[in-house]
C-alpha atoms as one frame of an Amber mdcrd trajectory, in Angstrom:
protein
 -22.052  16.679  74.078 -20.417  20.069  74.076 -18.884  21.900  71.649 -16.220
  22.510  74.158 -12.675  23.180  72.044 -11.142  19.538  73.297 -13.953  17.909
  71.333 -13.159  20.036  68.679 -12.516  16.941  66.183 -15.942  15.351  66.811
 -17.718  17.728  65.030 -18.969  17.008  61.716 -19.538  18.945  58.555 -22.515
  18.927  56.643 -22.529  21.153  52.888 -26.176  20.592  51.330 -25.096  21.442
  47.659 -27.695  19.549  45.512 -29.533  22.802  43.963 -30.440  23.548  40.579
 -29.344  27.353  40.660 -31.758  28.329  38.311 -31.150  32.032  39.428 -27.128
  31.617  38.555 -27.890  30.531  34.795 -26.229  30.198  32.332 -23.456  29.913
  34.574 -24.549  26.931  36.035 -25.591  24.827  32.562 -22.707  22.741  32.888
 -22.025  23.271  36.771 -23.571  23.446  40.245 -23.870  26.741  41.867 -21.396
  25.549  44.556 -18.505  25.220  41.960 -18.753  28.983  40.720 -15.400  30.205
  41.261 -14.268  33.410  43.646 -11.176  34.735  43.200 -10.493  31.179  41.431
 -11.638  28.787  44.103 -14.922  27.336  44.102 -17.050  28.449  46.554 -18.054
  24.895  47.739 -14.351  24.753  48.235 -13.967  28.089  50.464 -16.609  26.368
  53.066 -14.996  23.284  53.014 -11.870  24.902  54.224 -13.431  27.074  56.201
 -14.595  23.855  58.282 -11.151  22.196  58.212  -9.482  26.030  59.148 -11.700
  27.389  61.451 -14.038  24.413  63.263 -11.975  21.608  63.039 -13.409  19.073
  60.825 -12.392  16.258  59.354 -15.243  14.178  58.257 -17.785  16.380  55.545
 -20.753  14.864  54.325 -21.880  16.828  50.821 -25.515  16.501  49.768 -25.185
  16.735  45.507 -28.008  16.495  42.905 -27.357  18.477  40.172 -24.210  17.990
  38.515 -22.892  16.058  41.644 -20.603  14.538  39.010 -19.218  17.678  38.731
 -18.306  17.893  42.710 -17.601  14.783  42.899 -14.275  14.990  40.400 -13.468
  18.225  42.266 -13.278  16.385  45.781 -12.725  12.933  45.895 -12.212  11.385
  49.239 -11.339  14.968  50.424  -7.419  13.258  51.358  -6.080  16.046  49.432
  -7.621  18.235  51.576  -6.502  16.733  54.361 -10.243  15.791  55.579 -12.771
  12.959  54.544 -15.381  13.636  52.378 -19.119  11.736  51.744 -21.109  11.592
  49.270 -25.410  11.522  49.499 -27.291  11.699  46.844 -30.689  13.849  46.873
 -32.676  12.551  43.965 -35.421  15.055  44.317 -33.704  18.315  44.668 -37.316
  19.760  43.814 -38.315  18.648  47.576 -35.845  21.993  48.288 -33.261  22.368
  50.932 -34.735  21.070  54.062 -34.903  17.167  52.118 -31.171  17.764  51.474
 -30.437  18.059  54.945 -33.213  15.201  56.270 -30.735  12.930  53.436 -27.529
  14.374  54.619 -28.203  14.268  58.207 -29.847  10.463  58.742 -27.000   9.051
  60.345 -25.555  11.970  62.240 -25.113  11.023  65.642 -23.145  13.514  67.308
 -22.850  17.999  67.028 -22.808  19.484  63.422 -21.697  22.285  61.307 -24.022
  23.195  58.093 -23.275  25.378  56.114 -24.896  26.277  52.913 -22.682  25.390
  50.003 -23.478  28.040  47.502 -22.576  30.767  50.528 -19.226  33.229  50.376
 -17.767  34.010  53.986 -14.974  36.736  53.444 -12.691  36.838  56.763 -15.256
  35.875  59.831 -14.717  34.262  62.402 -16.154  31.154  62.749 -14.154  28.958
  65.440 -15.297  31.322  68.225 -19.194  29.540  67.771 -17.352  27.060  69.674
 -16.466  28.430  72.332 -20.316  30.053  72.229 -22.292  27.297  72.232 -24.186
  25.758  74.519 -24.504  22.450  74.556 -28.085  22.188  76.060 -29.364  24.486
  72.672 -30.942  22.988  70.098 -29.222  24.960  67.035 -27.136  28.084  66.830
 -27.659  30.087  63.817 -24.948  32.639  62.475 -25.962  36.277  62.091 -23.932
  38.652  60.367 -25.021  42.494  60.340 -24.862  43.622  56.252 -25.311  47.746
  55.461 -27.777  46.951  52.470 -31.024  46.451  53.492 -31.513  45.031  49.683
 -29.168  41.866  50.575 -30.763  41.719  54.310 -34.428  41.226  52.488 -32.269
  38.693  50.234 -32.131  36.714  53.612 -33.869  35.702  56.637 -33.683  37.925
  60.261 -34.283  36.521  63.786 -36.247  37.990  66.574 -34.340  37.733  69.901
 -35.563  37.476  73.272 -33.494  36.826  76.272 -30.576  36.091  73.861 -32.334
  33.370  72.489 -34.212  33.785  69.067 -37.870  33.348  69.598 -38.833  33.818
  65.589 -37.282  33.959  61.759 -38.929  35.503  58.736 -37.270  34.332  55.467
 -36.882  37.587  53.488 -38.451  40.226  54.962 -40.287  43.023  53.627 -39.656
  45.487  56.081 -36.050  45.562  57.936 -35.396  47.477  61.170 -32.342  45.830
  62.104 -29.007  45.326  60.202 -28.461  42.108  61.390 -29.355  39.185  59.401
 -29.283  35.549  59.171 -26.749  33.012  57.399 -26.378  29.851  56.171 -24.190
  28.811  59.179 -26.078  26.662  61.604 -24.572  24.531  64.545 -27.499  21.716
  65.265 -27.698  18.956  67.833 -28.320  16.031  66.539 -31.615  16.056  67.848
 -32.662  18.637  65.424 -32.313  15.697  62.546 -34.093  12.748  64.498 -37.084
  16.289  64.329 -36.318  16.180  60.648 -36.935  12.300  60.295 -39.891  12.487
  62.163 -41.066  15.201  59.477 -40.730  12.802  56.535 -41.984  10.291  58.255
 -45.138   9.872  55.877 -42.862  10.094  53.152 -40.548  12.673  51.253 -43.614
  14.377  50.162 -44.952  15.261  53.718 -42.297  16.677  54.743 -41.416  20.388
  55.010 -40.345  22.414  52.372 -38.989  25.193  54.053 -35.809  25.111  55.998
 -36.324  28.571  57.715 -39.468  28.375  58.336 -39.329  25.004  60.091 -36.677
  26.595  62.370 -38.828  28.772  62.976 -41.599  26.687  64.047 -38.998  24.967
  66.309 -38.042  28.641  67.922 -42.155  29.869  68.327 -42.471  25.462  70.102
 -40.170  27.344  72.866 -36.785  25.107  71.406 -33.596  26.404  73.006 -32.010
  28.194  69.635 -29.145  30.863  70.068 -28.179  33.278  67.867 -24.241  34.142
  67.532 -22.790  36.977  65.882 -20.341  36.472  62.646 -17.864  39.249  61.934
 -16.666  39.885  58.676 -18.579  39.748  55.302 -21.045  37.687  53.842 -22.302
  36.830  50.646 -25.639  34.529  49.598 -24.920  33.832  46.199 -28.037  33.404
  44.568 -27.156  35.158  40.923 -24.824  36.611  38.821 -24.408  39.750  40.726
 -23.901  38.051  43.711 -21.070  36.272  42.817 -19.305  39.360  41.281 -20.037
  41.026  44.147 -18.275  37.850  46.671 -15.498  38.185  44.487 -14.802  42.069
  44.932 -14.941  41.205  48.919 -11.992  38.560  48.671 -10.233  40.413  46.249
 -10.640  43.650  47.393  -9.433  42.635  51.258  -6.172  41.757  50.451  -5.524
  43.954  47.543  -2.461  45.217  47.663  -0.890  42.487  48.868  -0.959  40.798
  45.493   1.845  40.920  43.110   1.151  42.600  39.607   3.412  42.123  36.546
   3.009  43.494  32.739   3.622  41.250  29.991   5.061  43.696  27.324   3.906
  41.690  23.973   7.364  42.802  21.354   6.358  42.217  17.923   9.059  42.370
  15.846   9.130  46.228  17.214  12.725  45.056  19.743  14.626  48.112  18.838
  12.309  50.522  20.379  11.113  48.713  22.786  13.451  49.821  25.485  11.410
  52.843  26.252   7.785  51.905  26.550   8.869  48.400  28.791  11.447  50.931
  30.988   8.207  53.471  31.304   5.803  50.747  32.297   9.025  49.497  34.542
   8.760  53.029  36.182   5.279  52.609  37.562   4.973  52.048  41.673   2.137
  49.245  40.957   4.011  47.639  38.918   5.827  44.736  40.416   7.526  43.065
  36.832   7.619  44.036  33.443   7.853  40.669  31.349   9.160  41.691  27.566
   8.332  38.934  25.166  10.150  39.045  22.427  11.139  37.241  18.994  14.877
  37.809  19.929  16.919  39.544  22.089  18.846  42.703  20.926  21.410  45.181
  22.845  18.799  47.824  23.878  16.355  45.025  26.007  19.671  43.648  27.452
  20.215  46.363  28.597  16.426  47.062  29.964  16.914  44.016  32.231  19.171
  45.601  34.315  16.305  47.352  35.514  15.293  45.648  38.759  11.429  45.530
  37.646  12.498  43.952  33.732  13.534  40.052  32.773  13.166  38.573  29.239
  11.195  36.179  27.783  13.163  35.218  24.156  11.049  33.385  22.136  12.605
  29.369  20.717  12.228  30.791  17.515  12.149  33.767  15.477   9.097  33.026
  13.556   6.881  32.182  16.653   3.324  33.634  15.697   2.272  36.536  17.812
  -0.160  33.878  19.796   2.321  32.316  21.053   4.474  34.801  22.099   0.992
  35.782  24.273   1.091  32.785  25.889   5.044  32.537  26.702   4.389  35.811
  27.852   1.612  35.054  30.663   3.082  31.848  31.527   6.189  33.320  32.039
   4.897  36.324  34.469   5.136  35.718  38.426   1.974  38.003  39.842  -1.267
  37.309  40.819  -2.324  40.459  38.606  -1.335  40.591  34.502  -1.623  43.125
  32.346  -0.918  42.841  29.305   0.918  45.561  26.533   2.003  46.162  23.334
   4.942  47.559  21.813   3.531  49.764  19.330   3.915  52.146  22.443   0.693
  53.397  21.172  -0.862  52.984  25.785  -0.372  55.079  28.162   1.336  53.813
  31.792  -0.730  56.186  33.693  -3.902  53.921  32.554  -2.214  50.860  34.808
  -4.054  52.333  37.833  -7.781  52.498  35.876  -7.307  48.893  34.861  -6.497
  47.825  38.263  -9.044  49.536  40.293 -11.092  47.496  38.112 -10.043  44.110
  38.280 -11.278  44.722  42.210 -14.940  43.637  39.840 -14.134  41.294  37.356
 -11.932  38.983  35.877 -10.646  40.564  33.102 -10.371  44.243  32.157 -10.378
  44.704  28.553  -9.406  48.325  27.350 -10.840  50.571  24.646  -9.607  52.815
  21.969 -13.256  53.338  19.933 -14.290  55.912  23.016 -13.603  60.000  21.158
 -12.678  61.553  24.336 -10.318  59.232  25.259  -8.017  59.347  21.434  -5.280
  61.518  20.469  -6.542  63.088  16.659  -4.342  61.461  13.882  -4.517  57.667
  15.695  -6.242  54.702  13.587  -9.425  54.424  15.549 -11.063  56.374  13.094
 -13.312  55.937   9.742 -13.093  51.941   8.429 -11.004  50.826  10.818 -12.744
  52.282  14.372 -16.205  50.908  12.460 -14.427  47.252  12.399 -13.880  46.645
  15.648 -16.591  48.256  16.699 -19.136  45.169  14.406 -16.776  42.982  15.756
 -17.080  43.297  19.884 -20.850  44.007  19.304 -21.001  40.048  17.571 -19.546
  39.068  20.031 -21.510  41.067  22.540 -24.912  39.566  20.941 -23.554  36.022
  20.612 -22.844  35.858  24.505 -25.738  38.501  25.844 -26.767  36.524  28.516
 -23.109  36.969  30.019 -23.774  40.344  29.672 -21.185  41.425  28.262 -20.900
  45.084  26.665 -18.153  45.714  24.181 -16.796  48.305  21.614 -13.191  46.975
  21.151 -11.977  42.757  22.238  -9.079  43.217  20.145  -7.542  45.790  22.361
  -3.827  44.651  23.844  -4.251  46.626  26.954  -5.873  44.479  29.363  -5.434
  42.918  32.946  -6.703  39.609  34.116  -6.089  37.587  37.317  -3.636  34.780
  37.152  -6.290  32.270  38.308  -8.434  33.564  34.874  -5.679  32.907  32.405
  -5.371  29.126  33.973  -8.699  28.997  33.234  -8.299  30.226  29.258  -5.199
  29.310  29.042  -5.924  25.357  27.376  -8.362  26.550  25.337  -6.981  29.542
  22.871  -6.367  28.057  19.758  -5.401  31.337  17.957  -2.063  31.913  16.522
  -2.432  35.100  15.056  -4.031  38.745  16.888  -7.281  36.554  16.402  -6.109
  35.497  20.608  -7.122  39.079  21.750 -10.491  38.273  20.946 -10.255  34.726
  21.857  -9.510  35.068  25.378 -12.412  37.472  25.801 -14.576  34.718  24.164
 -12.959  31.972  26.705 -13.106  34.491  29.856 -16.791  34.303  28.981 -17.587
  30.777  28.362 -15.650  30.232  31.598 -17.777  31.976  33.811 -16.169  34.726
  34.184 -16.925  38.917  34.042 -15.591  40.757  31.279 -15.526  44.762  31.597
 -14.516  46.874  29.467 -13.049  50.722  30.043 -11.983  53.223  27.790  -7.715
  53.793  27.744  -5.732  56.562  26.346  -3.766  55.676  22.804  -1.411  57.661
  21.557   0.060  58.300  17.963   3.652  58.810  18.943   4.499  59.112  15.442
   5.216  62.502  13.933   5.684  60.937  10.118   1.826  59.311  10.128  -1.435
  61.039  10.903  -2.145  57.663  12.101  -0.838  54.772  13.813   0.500  52.034
  11.131  -0.667  48.587  11.917   0.369  45.255   9.648  -2.829  43.800  11.296
  -5.606  45.953   9.589  -6.274  44.410   7.035  -9.264  42.555   5.362  -8.097
  39.056   6.450  -7.465  40.010   9.870 -10.901  41.530   9.575 -12.393  37.942
   8.326 -10.252  35.733  10.472 -11.608  37.167  14.151 -15.593  37.434  12.186
 -15.137  33.659  11.486 -13.337  33.389  15.078 -16.149  34.921  16.726 -18.819
  32.584  14.197 -17.066  29.869  14.916 -16.807  29.406  19.318 -20.393  30.356
  19.231 -22.063  27.424  16.869 -18.954  25.002  17.245 -20.853  22.381  19.165
 -18.413  22.067  21.856 -19.836  23.987  24.738 -17.055  24.957  27.369 -16.878
  22.929  30.168 -15.535  22.940  33.688 -11.942  21.369  33.733 -12.022  18.149
  35.587  -8.573  18.718  38.334  -7.970  17.196  41.311  -8.064  20.161  43.921
């Protein structure tokens, strides 16, 4: 059976997704690694959609094991994605990838595209594999060029002679080529029959290394062909890999993403119009949402600017936590920035937040870096110490998430809309505690937070510091209690059960 375009619909998809993802722990404590999100979309869904959109596949088999119920609940029968999904349970994930392939392929009787479920492909040309496939070949392996030797050593390389693969080397110690193997395979059904024979004496007697088993076929003279993919590829084995995949996906079309700045006006309506318009003047901002408890003439005048919109609270006593939710819900951008109405933050730092958002799910400003703050601001003495203490406590409590903080209460920050959607329903704070709570929930959602220094100005000449009504022992105590209760609540954050 050929892989020609006329029979594209007959191709079956196979996605092994049964592993524990130990190297990505604690991200994989509650979900399988394949359900970790890249730019707000689970890795597994990206690969299902790749099969559907580039290869025309409508029949997909997913091998599940560790937290398989999360995958079943998310994808269902596949109808929401326009295809049919069948699940195969792997009760022996200790037998590694070949056993998952064996279980998933036992009833496959036509050509199959297998993609490992924990791999991310960015702007690749999988569709071209079909036209290049020789039906007389047992398999075709997707290869991709990498500029980093570190990535190549984590994957496999192949020995190619006369256009055919003669050997595969897993995790090579010496890198002599930039071409590395990926987890994309076009397989004839004979591959699964060979694998069944390898397990004829029972599960324990079969191969434990998928690449090594394919290498044995290649060395024995079986026809296995290479295909060079274009684009980018990440084998997501760790949190660093996940962060790198997020960067690749977001950076690809970053300039196409719309950016909203939500300006939180906390009882400073009359003075807010000026900074609102200054933020609107930034070329990288597509809209400014001024969220306030009441509308005043100066804000209505500012709303005449093409970038400015007002979001007025339904009641004049709305807590600041609800103001934050109202503003972020009202914003239309893919990227959501936040600032505060004491006019202490510089619009020119918008570029800094956006640069780091390519690498993170949330970027939080810090006002505690002495090189970045103006003499006379309120980030001195006891106030500064209090902010640092709370930030370090949060850092220690969520140490395994590689968090490093000095100021989790800073309002000047940015996050992706997908990040906001993942944490919104978990926010409970009504006061300024909502700002550290956002950081906590982003971490609990297995997402990356980066702290960057921002400029912080005292614009009031009558004071040698920035007066703030939230600078109190009571506020410190509430934030402290929030951090402790979130850490020891006994109710860990779980992936929201949602259909696709």
